[in-house]
MARMARNU-812878 format. One record per residue: residue number from 1; residue in three letters; y negated, z, x of N, C-alpha, C, O in turn. Coordinates in steps of 0.05 Angstrom, whole numbers, plus 5000, padded with zeros to 4 digits. Example, Ala and Ser with C-alpha at 12.3 -4.5 7.8 and 13.67 -1.06 7.14 Angstrom:
<atoms>
(atom 1; ALA; (5114; 5156; 5264); (5090; 5156; 5246); (5066; 5156; 5264); (5066; 5169; 5285));
(atom 2; SER; (5045; 5142; 5257); (5021; 5143; 5273); (4999; 5157; 5258); (4977; 5161; 5268));
</atoms>
This chain:
<atoms>
(atom 1; UNK; (4940; 5164; 5660); (4963; 5167; 5648); (4962; 5171; 5619); (4941; 5183; 5614));
(atom 2; UNK; (4975; 5166; 5599); (4979; 5171; 5577); (4986; 5202; 5571); (5007; 5210; 5581));
(atom 3; UNK; (4971; 5221; 5554); (4980; 5242; 5557); (4997; 5245; 5526); (4990; 5234; 5505));
(atom 4; UNK; (5020; 5259; 5529); (5034; 5265; 5503); (5040; 5296; 5500); (5037; 5312; 5519));
(atom 5; UNK; (5047; 5302; 5477); (5051; 5330; 5471); (5082; 5329; 5456); (5084; 5320; 5434));
(atom 6; UNK; (5101; 5338; 5469); (5129; 5337; 5460); (5136; 5353; 5436); (5124; 5374; 5432));
(atom 7; UNK; (5153; 5346; 5420); (5159; 5366; 5395); (5189; 5354; 5396); (5193; 5330; 5393));
(atom 8; UNK; (5207; 5369; 5401); (5234; 5363; 5399); (5240; 5338; 5418); (5234; 5336; 5441));
(atom 9; UNK; (5254; 5318; 5404); (5258; 5290; 5416); (5234; 5273; 5413); (5234; 5251; 5424));
(atom 10; UNK; (5211; 5280; 5397); (5193; 5261; 5395); (5170; 5269; 5414); (5170; 5291; 5426));
(atom 11; UNK; (5149; 5252; 5417); (5131; 5254; 5436); (5105; 5248; 5423); (5103; 5224; 5417));
(atom 12; UNK; (5083; 5264; 5417); (5060; 5257; 5401); (5044; 5243; 5424); (5040; 5254; 5446));
(atom 13; UNK; (5036; 5217; 5418); (5021; 5204; 5435); (4990; 5192; 5421); (4987; 5189; 5397));
(atom 14; UNK; (4973; 5188; 5438); (4945; 5182; 5424); (4945; 5164; 5400); (4930; 5165; 5380));
(atom 15; UNK; (4968; 5144; 5406); (4971; 5122; 5384); (4979; 5138; 5362); (4963; 5137; 5343));
(atom 16; UNK; (5000; 5153; 5358); (5010; 5172; 5338); (4982; 5189; 5323); (4978; 5190; 5298));
(atom 17; UNK; (4966; 5200; 5340); (4947; 5214; 5332); (4923; 5195; 5317); (4913; 5203; 5296));
(atom 18; UNK; (4918; 5177; 5326); (4895; 5158; 5321); (4907; 5140; 5293); (4891; 5136; 5274));
(atom 19; UNK; (4933; 5131; 5293); (4947; 5115; 5272); (4946; 5136; 5246); (4939; 5127; 5224));
(atom 20; UNK; (4951; 5162; 5249); (4955; 5178; 5222); (4929; 5184; 5215); (4926; 5189; 5191));
(atom 21; UNK; (4904; 5186; 5230); (4880; 5194; 5225); (4871; 5169; 5205); (4861; 5169; 5182));
(atom 22; UNK; (4876; 5150; 5220); (4864; 5127; 5206); (4880; 5117; 5179); (4868; 5104; 5162));
(atom 23; UNK; (4906; 5123; 5177); (4919; 5121; 5152); (4908; 5141; 5132); (4905; 5131; 5110));
(atom 24; UNK; (4902; 5164; 5133); (4886; 5182; 5116); (4860; 5175; 5103); (4852; 5180; 5081));
(atom 25; UNK; (4847; 5158; 5127); (4816; 5152; 5119); (4825; 5122; 5101); (4814; 5120; 5080));
(atom 26; UNK; (4840; 5103; 5107); (4845; 5083; 5095); (4861; 5087; 5060); (4858; 5071; 5041));
(atom 27; UNK; (4876; 5109; 5062); (4887; 5114; 5036); (4865; 5129; 5021); (4861; 5124; 4997));
(atom 28; UNK; (4854; 5142; 5030); (4824; 5154; 5017); (4809; 5136; 5005); (4803; 5138; 4981));
(atom 29; UNK; (4799; 5113; 5021); (4781; 5093; 5015); (4799; 5076; 4991); (4787; 5071; 4970));
(atom 30; UNK; (4823; 5069; 4996); (4834; 5058; 4972); (4837; 5070; 4948); (4836; 5058; 4926));
(atom 31; UNK; (4842; 5095; 4950); (4847; 5112; 4926); (4817; 5112; 4908); (4814; 5109; 4884));
(atom 32; UNK; (4798; 5117; 4926); (4770; 5119; 4915); (4766; 5090; 4898); (4760; 5089; 4874));
(atom 33; UNK; (4770; 5074; 4912); (4765; 5045; 4896); (4787; 5039; 4875); (4781; 5029; 4853));
(atom 34; UNK; (4808; 5043; 4880); (4826; 5040; 4858); (4822; 5057; 4834); (4832; 5050; 4812));
(atom 35; UNK; (4808; 5080; 4837); (4800; 5097; 4814); (4774; 5095; 4801); (4769; 5103; 4778));
(atom 36; UNK; (4758; 5082; 4818); (4731; 5070; 4811); (4731; 5048; 4790); (4713; 5046; 4773));
(atom 37; UNK; (4756; 5027; 4791); (4759; 5006; 4775); (4776; 5019; 4752); (4771; 5010; 4729));
(atom 38; UNK; (4794; 5037; 4752); (4806; 5050; 4732); (4784; 5061; 4711); (4784; 5054; 4687));
(atom 39; UNK; (4770; 5074; 4720); (4744; 5088; 4704); (4727; 5063; 4691); (4720; 5063; 4667));
(atom 40; UNK; (4724; 5046; 4706); (4707; 5023; 4697); (4718; 5003; 4673); (4706; 4994; 4654));
(atom 41; UNK; (4747; 4997; 4681); (4756; 4982; 4663); (4753; 4988; 4633); (4744; 4969; 4620));
(atom 42; UNK; (4759; 5008; 4621); (4758; 5012; 4593); (4732; 5007; 4583); (4729; 4994; 4563));
(atom 43; UNK; (4714; 5016; 4594); (4682; 5007; 4584); (4672; 4980; 4591); (4656; 4969; 4577));
(atom 44; UNK; (4681; 4971; 4612); (4677; 4938; 4610); (4698; 4923; 4588); (4687; 4908; 4571));
(atom 45; UNK; (4720; 4926; 4588); (4736; 4919; 4568); (4725; 4920; 4540); (4725; 4901; 4526));
(atom 46; UNK; (4715; 4944; 4533); (4698; 4947; 4508); (4674; 4932; 4502); (4668; 4922; 4480));
(atom 47; UNK; (4661; 4931; 4526); (4633; 4913; 4525); (4639; 4886; 4523); (4621; 4870; 4516));
(atom 48; UNK; (4663; 4878; 4528); (4672; 4843; 4523); (4687; 4843; 4502); (4699; 4823; 4497));
(atom 49; UNK; (4691; 4866; 4484); (4704; 4863; 4459); (4733; 4861; 4455); (4742; 4848; 4436));
(atom 50; UNK; (4746; 4874; 4469); (4775; 4881; 4475); (4781; 4908; 4460); (4772; 4930; 4465));
(atom 51; UNK; (4798; 4900; 4439); (4807; 4924; 4421); (4825; 4944; 4434); (4828; 4940; 4458));
(atom 52; UNK; (4835; 4962; 4424); (4859; 4980; 4435); (4883; 4966; 4439); (4898; 4972; 4457));
(atom 53; UNK; (4888; 4948; 4424); (4918; 4937; 4423); (4916; 4917; 4448); (4935; 4916; 4464));
(atom 54; UNK; (4894; 4902; 4452); (4888; 4881; 4476); (4886; 4900; 4502); (4897; 4893; 4523));
(atom 55; UNK; (4877; 4918; 4501); (4872; 4942; 4527); (4901; 4945; 4535); (4909; 4943; 4558));
(atom 56; UNK; (4916; 4951; 4515); (4941; 4956; 4517); (4957; 4939; 4533); (4970; 4948; 4552));
(atom 57; UNK; (4957; 4913; 4526); (4966; 4886; 4537); (4955; 4884; 4566); (4970; 4875; 4583));
(atom 58; UNK; (4931; 4890; 4570); (4916; 4886; 4596); (4931; 4907; 4623); (4937; 4903; 4646));
(atom 59; UNK; (4932; 4932; 4605); (4942; 4953; 4623); (4971; 4945; 4634); (4978; 4947; 4657));
(atom 60; UNK; (4989; 4934; 4612); (5017; 4925; 4616); (5020; 4905; 4635); (5037; 4907; 4653));
(atom 61; UNK; (5001; 4882; 4633); (5003; 4864; 4652); (5000; 4877; 4683); (5016; 4871; 4701));
(atom 62; UNK; (4980; 4891; 4686); (4978; 4906; 4712); (5002; 4920; 4722); (5012; 4916; 4745));
(atom 63; UNK; (5011; 4938; 4702); (5034; 4951; 4713); (5060; 4934; 4717); (5077; 4943; 4732));
(atom 64; UNK; (5064; 4911; 4703); (5088; 4896; 4711); (5086; 4877; 4732); (5106; 4865; 4740));
(atom 65; UNK; (5059; 4871; 4743); (5048; 4857; 4763); (5058; 4876; 4791); (5067; 4866; 4812));
(atom 66; UNK; (5057; 4903; 4788); (5055; 4919; 4811); (5089; 4926; 4813); (5099; 4929; 4835));
(atom 67; UNK; (5103; 4927; 4793); (5131; 4931; 4788); (5144; 4904; 4805); (5158; 4906; 4824));
(atom 68; UNK; (5137; 4882; 4795); (5149; 4858; 4810); (5145; 4851; 4835); (5161; 4838; 4848));
(atom 69; UNK; (5119; 4862; 4847); (5115; 4859; 4872); (5123; 4879; 4887); (5127; 4874; 4911));
(atom 70; UNK; (5129; 4903; 4880); (5137; 4923; 4902); (5161; 4914; 4921); (5157; 4915; 4945));
(atom 71; UNK; (5187; 4903; 4911); (5205; 4894; 4928); (5196; 4869; 4948); (5203; 4868; 4971));
(atom 72; UNK; (5180; 4849; 4933); (5165; 4829; 4948); (5155; 4839; 4974); (5163; 4831; 4996));
(atom 73; UNK; (5134; 4863; 4969); (5120; 4874; 4990); (5132; 4887; 5010); (5123; 4887; 5033));
(atom 74; UNK; (5158; 4901; 4999); (5169; 4914; 5021); (5187; 4896; 5042); (5193; 4901; 5065));
(atom 75; UNK; (5196; 4869; 5023); (5208; 4849; 5041); (5187; 4836; 5061); (5193; 4833; 5085));
(atom 76; UNK; (5164; 4829; 5051); (5141; 4824; 5070); (5140; 4843; 5092); (5145; 4836; 5115));
(atom 77; UNK; (5134; 4869; 5085); (5130; 4887; 5108); (5156; 4885; 5130); (5151; 4886; 5154));
(atom 78; UNK; (5176; 4882; 5124); (5196; 4879; 5142); (5197; 4852; 5160); (5206; 4850; 5183));
(atom 79; UNK; (5187; 4834; 5146); (5189; 4809; 5164); (5162; 4804; 5178); (5162; 4788; 5197));
(atom 80; UNK; (5139; 4814; 5171); (5117; 4809; 5185); (5101; 4831; 5197); (5083; 4828; 5214));
(atom 81; UNK; (5111; 4855; 5185); (5102; 4882; 5202); (5084; 4896; 5185); (5074; 4887; 5165));
(atom 82; UNK; (5080; 4921; 5197); (5060; 4942; 5173); (5031; 4934; 5171); (5020; 4936; 5149));
(atom 83; UNK; (5016; 4922; 5198); (4992; 4916; 5193); (4990; 4896; 5179); (4970; 4894; 5165));
(atom 84; UNK; (5007; 4877; 5178); (5003; 4846; 5157); (5006; 4856; 5134); (4988; 4851; 5117));
(atom 85; UNK; (5027; 4872; 5126); (5032; 4884; 5099); (5006; 4897; 5086); (4997; 4890; 5064));
(atom 86; UNK; (4996; 4916; 5103); (4971; 4932; 5096); (4949; 4911; 5090); (4938; 4910; 5069));
(atom 87; UNK; (4944; 4893; 5112); (4923; 4878; 5103); (4927; 4862; 5078); (4908; 4861; 5063));
(atom 88; UNK; (4950; 4849; 5070); (4954; 4838; 5047); (4955; 4855; 5020); (4954; 4846; 4997));
(atom 89; UNK; (4957; 4879; 5025); (4953; 4897; 5001); (4921; 4903; 5002); (4911; 4904; 4980));
(atom 90; UNK; (4908; 4906; 5017); (4878; 4907; 5014); (4868; 4886; 5006); (4851; 4888; 4988));
(atom 91; UNK; (4875; 4861; 5015); (4860; 4838; 5006); (4869; 4835; 4973); (4851; 4827; 4958));
(atom 92; UNK; (4892; 4841; 4963); (4901; 4843; 4937); (4881; 4860; 4923); (4872; 4855; 4900));
(atom 93; UNK; (4876; 4881; 4936); (4857; 4901; 4920); (4828; 4891; 4918); (4813; 4897; 4900));
(atom 94; UNK; (4822; 4876; 4939); (4796; 4865; 4941); (4790; 4842; 4918); (4769; 4840; 4906));
(atom 95; UNK; (4812; 4829; 4915); (4811; 4807; 4890); (4810; 4819; 4867); (4797; 4809; 4849));
(atom 96; UNK; (4822; 4840; 4864); (4822; 4851; 4836); (4794; 4862; 4829); (4782; 4858; 4808));
(atom 97; UNK; (4788; 4876; 4851); (4759; 4889; 4840); (4739; 4864; 4838); (4723; 4863; 4819));
(atom 98; UNK; (4740; 4843; 4858); (4716; 4824; 4860); (4719; 4809; 4832); (4698; 4806; 4819));
(atom 99; UNK; (4741; 4800; 4823); (4745; 4784; 4796); (4738; 4804; 4768); (4727; 4796; 4748));
(atom 100; UNK; (4748; 4830; 4773); (4731; 4848; 4755); (4702; 4847; 4752); (4688; 4846; 4731));
(atom 101; UNK; (4694; 4849; 4777); (4662; 4849; 4780); (4646; 4827; 4767); (4622; 4828; 4760));
(atom 102; UNK; (4661; 4805; 4766); (4649; 4777; 4759); (4659; 4765; 4729); (4653; 4743; 4718));
(atom 103; UNK; (4674; 4786; 4720); (4686; 4783; 4690); (4668; 4779; 4668); (4652; 4797; 4663));
(atom 104; UNK; (4668; 4760; 4655); (4650; 4758; 4630); (4665; 4751; 4607); (4654; 4744; 4586));
(atom 105; UNK; (4687; 4751; 4609); (4706; 4744; 4583); (4734; 4758; 4587); (4740; 4764; 4610));
(atom 106; UNK; (4752; 4764; 4567); (4775; 4775; 4564); (4797; 4762; 4583); (4812; 4776; 4596));
(atom 107; UNK; (4798; 4730; 4581); (4815; 4721; 4603); (4810; 4728; 4633); (4828; 4731; 4650));
(atom 108; UNK; (4783; 4729; 4637); (4777; 4736; 4668); (4786; 4768; 4677); (4789; 4776; 4700));
(atom 109; UNK; (4790; 4784; 4650); (4798; 4810; 4660); (4826; 4812; 4665); (4837; 4827; 4681));
(atom 110; UNK; (4838; 4791; 4645); (4869; 4791; 4655); (4875; 4777; 4677); (4894; 4785; 4690));
(atom 111; UNK; (4860; 4756; 4686); (4863; 4746; 4716); (4858; 4770; 4735); (4873; 4771; 4755));
(atom 112; UNK; (4841; 4787; 4733); (4837; 4809; 4748); (4855; 4827; 4755); (4852; 4841; 4775));
(atom 113; UNK; (4879; 4828; 4738); (4906; 4840; 4738); (4926; 4833; 4755); (4943; 4848; 4766));
(atom 114; UNK; (4923; 4802; 4756); (4946; 4792; 4772); (4949; 4797; 4801); (4971; 4797; 4812));
(atom 115; UNK; (4926; 4800; 4815); (4932; 4805; 4841); (4941; 4834; 4850); (4946; 4840; 4873));
(atom 116; UNK; (4943; 4850; 4826); (4962; 4872; 4831); (4992; 4868; 4842); (5004; 4886; 4854));
(atom 117; UNK; (5002; 4849; 4838); (5027; 4846; 4846); (5032; 4851; 4876); (5055; 4856; 4883));
(atom 118; UNK; (5010; 4850; 4895); (5014; 4861; 4924); (5001; 4884; 4928); (5000; 4894; 4950));
(atom 119; UNK; (4989; 4894; 4907); (4969; 4919; 4914); (4985; 4947; 4922); (4984; 4967; 4908));
(atom 120; UNK; (5000; 4946; 4944); (5016; 4971; 4948); (5004; 4981; 4979); (5016; 4979; 5001));
(atom 121; UNK; (4978; 4993; 4977); (4967; 5000; 5001); (4981; 5026; 5015); (4984; 5029; 5039));
(atom 122; UNK; (4989; 5043; 4995); (4998; 5067; 5002); (5027; 5063; 5012); (5036; 5078; 5029));
(atom 123; UNK; (5040; 5044; 5001); (5067; 5040; 5014); (5062; 5019; 5044); (5079; 5017; 5061));
(atom 124; UNK; (5040; 5007; 5046); (5032; 5002; 5069); (5024; 5018; 5094); (5028; 5011; 5117));
(atom 125; UNK; (5013; 5040; 5086); (5003; 5065; 5098); (5029; 5082; 5107); (5033; 5092; 5129));
(atom 126; UNK; (5046; 5083; 5086); (5071; 5098; 5094); (5090; 5082; 5115); (5107; 5094; 5129));
(atom 127; UNK; (5086; 5056; 5116); (5106; 5038; 5135); (5089; 5045; 5165); (5102; 5050; 5185));
(atom 128; UNK; (5061; 5046; 5165); (5052; 5051; 5187); (5057; 5077; 5202); (5064; 5078; 5226));
(atom 129; UNK; (5052; 5100; 5186); (5061; 5123; 5190); (5091; 5130; 5201); (5097; 5144; 5220));
(atom 130; UNK; (5106; 5119; 5185); (5139; 5116; 5190); (5144; 5109; 5216); (5157; 5123; 5231));
(atom 131; UNK; (5133; 5086; 5225); (5135; 5072; 5248); (5126; 5090; 5273); (5141; 5091; 5292));
(atom 132; UNK; (5099; 5104; 5272); (5090; 5119; 5295); (5100; 5147; 5296); (5099; 5159; 5317));
(atom 133; UNK; (5111; 5160; 5275); (5116; 5187; 5274); (5152; 5188; 5277); (5168; 5170; 5272));
(atom 134; UNK; (5156; 5215; 5287); (5186; 5218; 5291); (5196; 5234; 5262); (5182; 5241; 5243));
(atom 135; UNK; (5225; 5238; 5266); (5236; 5248; 5239); (5222; 5279; 5234); (5217; 5289; 5212));
(atom 136; UNK; (5217; 5291; 5257); (5206; 5322; 5248); (5180; 5320; 5235); (5174; 5335; 5216));
(atom 137; UNK; (5164; 5302; 5244); (5134; 5300; 5237); (5133; 5286; 5209); (5118; 5291; 5190));
(atom 138; UNK; (5155; 5267; 5209); (5147; 5250; 5181); (5143; 5261; 5154); (5126; 5252; 5139));
(atom 139; UNK; (5159; 5283; 5149); (5148; 5290; 5115); (5123; 5305; 5120); (5109; 5306; 5099));
(atom 140; UNK; (5113; 5317; 5141); (5084; 5329; 5140); (5063; 5302; 5136); (5046; 5299; 5119));
(atom 141; UNK; (5069; 5284; 5155); (5051; 5262; 5154); (5049; 5248; 5126); (5028; 5241; 5116));
(atom 142; UNK; (5074; 5244; 5113); (5074; 5229; 5085); (5061; 5246; 5066); (5049; 5235; 5048));
(atom 143; UNK; (5062; 5273; 5066); (5051; 5289; 5052); (5023; 5288; 5048); (5010; 5287; 5027));
(atom 144; UNK; (5013; 5287; 5080); (4981; 5289; 5081); (4972; 5260; 5069); (4949; 5257; 5061));
(atom 145; UNK; (4987; 5243; 5069); (4981; 5214; 5058); (4971; 5217; 5026); (4952; 5207; 5015));
(atom 146; UNK; (4992; 5235; 5016); (4988; 5243; 4985); (4957; 5260; 4982); (4939; 5257; 4965));
(atom 147; UNK; (4960; 5275; 5001); (4930; 5291; 4990); (4905; 5272; 4999); (4884; 5271; 4986));
(atom 148; UNK; (4909; 5259; 5018); (4890; 5241; 5019); (4883; 5218; 4993); (4861; 5210; 4988));
(atom 149; UNK; (4904; 5210; 4981); (4902; 5196; 4960); (4888; 5215; 4935); (4871; 5205; 4920));
(atom 150; UNK; (4895; 5236; 4933); (4889; 5257; 4917); (4859; 5263; 4911); (4847; 5267; 4889));
(atom 151; UNK; (4848; 5264; 4941); (4821; 5273; 4941); (4809; 5242; 4929); (4794; 5242; 4910));
(atom 152; UNK; (4818; 5216; 4943); (4804; 5197; 4932); (4806; 5187; 4905); (4794; 5168; 4896));
(atom 153; UNK; (4823; 5204; 4892); (4828; 5197; 4857); (4812; 5216; 4847); (4807; 5213; 4824));
(atom 154; UNK; (4799; 5241; 4861); (4780; 5258; 4848); (4751; 5244; 4851); (4734; 5241; 4834));
(atom 155; UNK; (4749; 5234; 4882); (4721; 5222; 4887); (4714; 5196; 4872); (4691; 5192; 4863));
(atom 156; UNK; (4734; 5180; 4869); (4730; 5147; 4857); (4720; 5150; 4832); (4699; 5138; 4828));
(atom 157; UNK; (4728; 5163; 4814); (4715; 5162; 4785); (4685; 5175; 4785); (4666; 5163; 4774));
(atom 158; UNK; (4683; 5197; 4797); (4651; 5204; 4800); (4637; 5186; 4811); (4618; 5178; 4797));
(atom 159; UNK; (4640; 5175; 4837); (4624; 5148; 4843); (4622; 5128; 4826); (4599; 5120; 4819));
(atom 160; UNK; (4642; 5118; 4817); (4644; 5094; 4793); (4625; 5101; 4774); (4607; 5085; 4768));
(atom 161; UNK; (4627; 5128; 4762); (4611; 5137; 4740); (4576; 5136; 4748); (4560; 5126; 4733));
(atom 162; UNK; (4570; 5147; 4774); (4547; 5149; 4779); (4536; 5118; 4785); (4513; 5113; 4781));
(atom 163; UNK; (4555; 5099; 4795); (4543; 5072; 4799); (4537; 5059; 4769); (4516; 5047; 4764));
(atom 164; UNK; (4556; 5062; 4752); (4552; 5051; 4723); (4535; 5065; 4710); (4527; 5054; 4690));
(atom 165; UNK; (4523; 5089; 4714); (4501; 5098; 4701); (4475; 5088; 4706); (4457; 5081; 4690));
(atom 166; UNK; (4476; 5087; 4740); (4449; 5077; 4753); (4446; 5043; 4755); (4425; 5033; 4763));
(atom 167; UNK; (4470; 5026; 4745); (4468; 5000; 4748); (4486; 4991; 4726); (4474; 4991; 4705));
(atom 168; UNK; (4515; 4982; 4725); (4532; 4977; 4708); (4557; 4976; 4718); (4563; 4982; 4742));
(atom 169; UNK; (4576; 4969; 4696); (4602; 4972; 4710); (4609; 4950; 4726); (4626; 4954; 4744));
(atom 170; UNK; (4599; 4926; 4724); (4605; 4901; 4745); (4592; 4909; 4771); (4599; 4895; 4790));
(atom 171; UNK; (4577; 4924; 4775); (4566; 4934; 4800); (4589; 4956; 4817); (4596; 4956; 4841));
(atom 172; UNK; (4595; 4975; 4795); (4616; 4992; 4807); (4635; 4979; 4811); (4644; 4986; 4833));
(atom 173; UNK; (4652; 4956; 4798); (4674; 4944; 4806); (4665; 4928; 4835); (4682; 4926; 4853));
(atom 174; UNK; (4642; 4918; 4839); (4633; 4905; 4862); (4631; 4923; 4886); (4636; 4914; 4909));
(atom 175; UNK; (4622; 4951; 4881); (4625; 4967; 4903); (4651; 4975; 4914); (4657; 4982; 4937));
(atom 176; UNK; (4669; 4972; 4892); (4703; 4984; 4899); (4710; 4955; 4919); (4723; 4958; 4940));
(atom 177; UNK; (4699; 4928; 4909); (4708; 4902; 4926); (4699; 4905; 4958); (4713; 4900; 4978));
(atom 178; UNK; (4670; 4914; 4956); (4660; 4912; 4983); (4672; 4931; 5001); (4677; 4924; 5024));
(atom 179; UNK; (4678; 4960; 4989); (4687; 4976; 5006); (4721; 4969; 5019); (4730; 4976; 5041));
(atom 180; UNK; (4737; 4953; 4996); (4765; 4942; 5003); (4759; 4923; 5026); (4774; 4923; 5046));
(atom 181; UNK; (4739; 4907; 5024); (4739; 4887; 5047); (4733; 4900; 5075); (4745; 4895; 5095));
(atom 182; UNK; (4711; 4919; 5071); (4710; 4932; 5094); (4732; 4949; 5109); (4734; 4951; 5134));
(atom 183; UNK; (4748; 4958; 5091); (4777; 4969; 5102); (4795; 4953; 5111); (4814; 4962; 5124));
(atom 184; UNK; (4793; 4921; 5105); (4812; 4903; 5116); (4798; 4903; 5144); (4812; 4908; 5163));
(atom 185; UNK; (4771; 4898; 5148); (4762; 4894; 5175); (4770; 4918; 5194); (4777; 4912; 5217));
(atom 186; UNK; (4770; 4945; 5185); (4783; 4968; 5199); (4808; 4964; 5205); (4815; 4965; 5228));
(atom 187; UNK; (4827; 4958; 5186); (4854; 4950; 5193); (4858; 4932; 5216); (4872; 4939; 5235));
(atom 188; UNK; (4845; 4906; 5213); (4849; 4892; 5232); (4838; 4895; 5261); (4848; 4882; 5280));
(atom 189; UNK; (4818; 4914; 5265); (4807; 4920; 5289); (4822; 4944; 5300); (4825; 4944; 5324));
(atom 190; UNK; (4830; 4963; 5285); (4840; 4984; 5299); (4874; 4987; 5295); (4886; 5002; 5309));
(atom 191; UNK; (4886; 4974; 5278); (4918; 4979; 5282); (4932; 4952; 5299); (4929; 4928; 5294));
(atom 192; UNK; (4945; 4964; 5315); (4962; 4938; 5332); (4980; 4921; 5317); (4992; 4930; 5297));
(atom 193; UNK; (4983; 4899; 5324); (4998; 4884; 5310); (5028; 4889; 5305); (5042; 4878; 5288));
(atom 194; UNK; (5034; 4908; 5323); (5066; 4919; 5324); (5063; 4944; 5323); (5051; 4954; 5342));
(atom 195; UNK; (5072; 4961; 5304); (5070; 4990; 5303); (5099; 5004; 5308); (5101; 5028; 5313));
(atom 196; UNK; (5117; 4989; 5307); (5147; 4997; 5310); (5154; 5006; 5346); (5144; 4992; 5364));
(atom 197; UNK; (5166; 5024; 5351); (5171; 5026; 5376); (5197; 5009; 5379); (5215; 5009; 5362));
(atom 198; UNK; (5197; 4994; 5401); (5222; 4976; 5409); (5244; 4985; 5413); (5265; 4974; 5406));
(atom 199; UNK; (5242; 5011; 5425); (5271; 5024; 5429); (5284; 5034; 5404); (5308; 5035; 5404));
(atom 200; UNK; (5268; 5043; 5382); (5277; 5053; 5357); (5291; 5026; 5341); (5312; 5029; 5329));
(atom 201; UNK; (5276; 5001; 5342); (5286; 4983; 5328); (5309; 4973; 5338); (5326; 4964; 5322));
(atom 202; UNK; (5315; 4973; 5364); (5342; 4966; 5374); (5364; 4986; 5368); (5387; 4979; 5366));
(atom 203; UNK; (5354; 5012; 5366); (5376; 5029; 5355); (5383; 5023; 5328); (5407; 5024; 5321));
(atom 204; UNK; (5363; 5016; 5309); (5367; 5007; 5283); (5382; 4981; 5281); (5400; 4983; 5265));
(atom 205; UNK; (5381; 4959; 5291); (5395; 4942; 5295); (5424; 4943; 5306); (5441; 4926; 5300));
(atom 206; UNK; (5426; 4961; 5322); (5451; 4969; 5333); (5470; 4980; 5308); (5490; 4969; 5300));
(atom 207; UNK; (5460; 5002; 5297); (5471; 5017; 5273); (5480; 4991; 5252); (5502; 4990; 5240));
(atom 208; UNK; (5459; 4974; 5251); (5464; 4951; 5229); (5487; 4941; 5238); (5506; 4943; 5222));
(atom 209; UNK; (5492; 4929; 5262); (5512; 4910; 5270); (5539; 4922; 5266); (5557; 4911; 5254));
(atom 210; UNK; (5537; 4950; 5277); (5561; 4968; 5273); (5569; 4970; 5243); (5592; 4971; 5236));
(atom 211; UNK; (5551; 4970; 5228); (5562; 4978; 5201); (5573; 4948; 5194); (5596; 4946; 5185));
(atom 212; UNK; (5558; 4930; 5197); (5569; 4900; 5189); (5595; 4900; 5199); (5614; 4903; 5184));
(atom 213; UNK; (5598; 4898; 5224); (5625; 4900; 5241); (5650; 4920; 5226); (5673; 4912; 5222));
(atom 214; UNK; (5640; 4942; 5220); (5658; 4962; 5205); (5667; 4949; 5175); (5690; 4948; 5167));
(atom 215; UNK; (5644; 4938; 5161); (5651; 4925; 5134); (5670; 4900; 5135); (5687; 4893; 5118));
(atom 216; UNK; (5663; 4888; 5159); (5682; 4860; 5164); (5707; 4869; 5169); (5725; 4858; 5155));
(atom 217; UNK; (5714; 4887; 5187); (5740; 4901; 5191); (5752; 4909; 5164); (5775; 4901; 5159));
(atom 218; UNK; (5740; 4922; 5148); (5752; 4931; 5123); (5763; 4915; 5105); (5785; 4918; 5094));
(atom 219; UNK; (5742; 4887; 5101); (5751; 4865; 5084); (5774; 4855; 5096); (5794; 4854; 5081));
(atom 220; UNK; (5775; 4845; 5122); (5798; 4839; 5133); (5823; 4854; 5129); (5842; 4840; 5123));
(atom 221; UNK; (5827; 4878; 5131); (5852; 4896; 5126); (5855; 4893; 5099); (5878; 4888; 5092));
(atom 222; UNK; (5836; 4895; 5079); (5843; 4892; 5053); (5856; 4865; 5046); (5874; 4862; 5030));
(atom 223; UNK; (5843; 4842; 5063); (5858; 4821; 5056); (5885; 4814; 5064); (5898; 4797; 5052));
(atom 224; UNK; (5894; 4830; 5090); (5924; 4829; 5102); (5937; 4839; 5080); (5955; 4825; 5069));
(atom 225; UNK; (5928; 4865; 5070); (5947; 4884; 5052); (5953; 4872; 5027); (5974; 4879; 5017));
(atom 226; UNK; (5934; 4852; 5014); (5938; 4837; 4994); (5953; 4815; 4998); (5965; 4805; 4978));
(atom 227; UNK; (5955; 4801; 5024); (5972; 4778; 5024); (5997; 4787; 5029); (6016; 4776; 5018));
(atom 228; UNK; (6003; 4809; 5048); (6032; 4820; 5052); (6045; 4827; 5025); (6068; 4821; 5020));
(atom 229; UNK; (6025; 4843; 5005); (6036; 4853; 4982); (6049; 4828; 4965); (6061; 4832; 4944));
</atoms>
């Protein structure tokens, strides 16, 4: 029998505990890899002859790609689930780092920025923990995800600098790509295809239906009033 620990109306199950720990690990690995390539990119760009203005364009392309992809990623997660969204985000990270690792020209550097359109691993992790946690625990879990990201932010540049010093910038980016690929395997092996509680999904759908009916009723009343007047 599955052991649970009750907190208010929410019960902490082994699934909750396992998923939250996994998300901390995944966010830490993602953050570390992300900040490896953030540290590597300026030096690799300079080596390939990128001037400061062109480097600004390079960063702008990356930022715009992530900005455009945010709503698309959220909708993808709604349609296909948190695990699928997290997998796609990690694969986008892998492509970014892999292309950066083999970049030998400025166009390839720009090409490496484009997969960032779906590189929203943090949002994917938030989807998972939101699905498996109750309202009382959610703020605590989401806050700890931020801590995991911060630890990766500190660790990543250090690891990237060591690899660059011992080898090259391309090898540092390659290390980030390999870790991202391993993280994808971890997600596919350990996270169930559906993380939402069916009962809670049904309640949300009931609320949506009620709101829709209320809006329809208000529109009908408004139309009737306009016709009468």
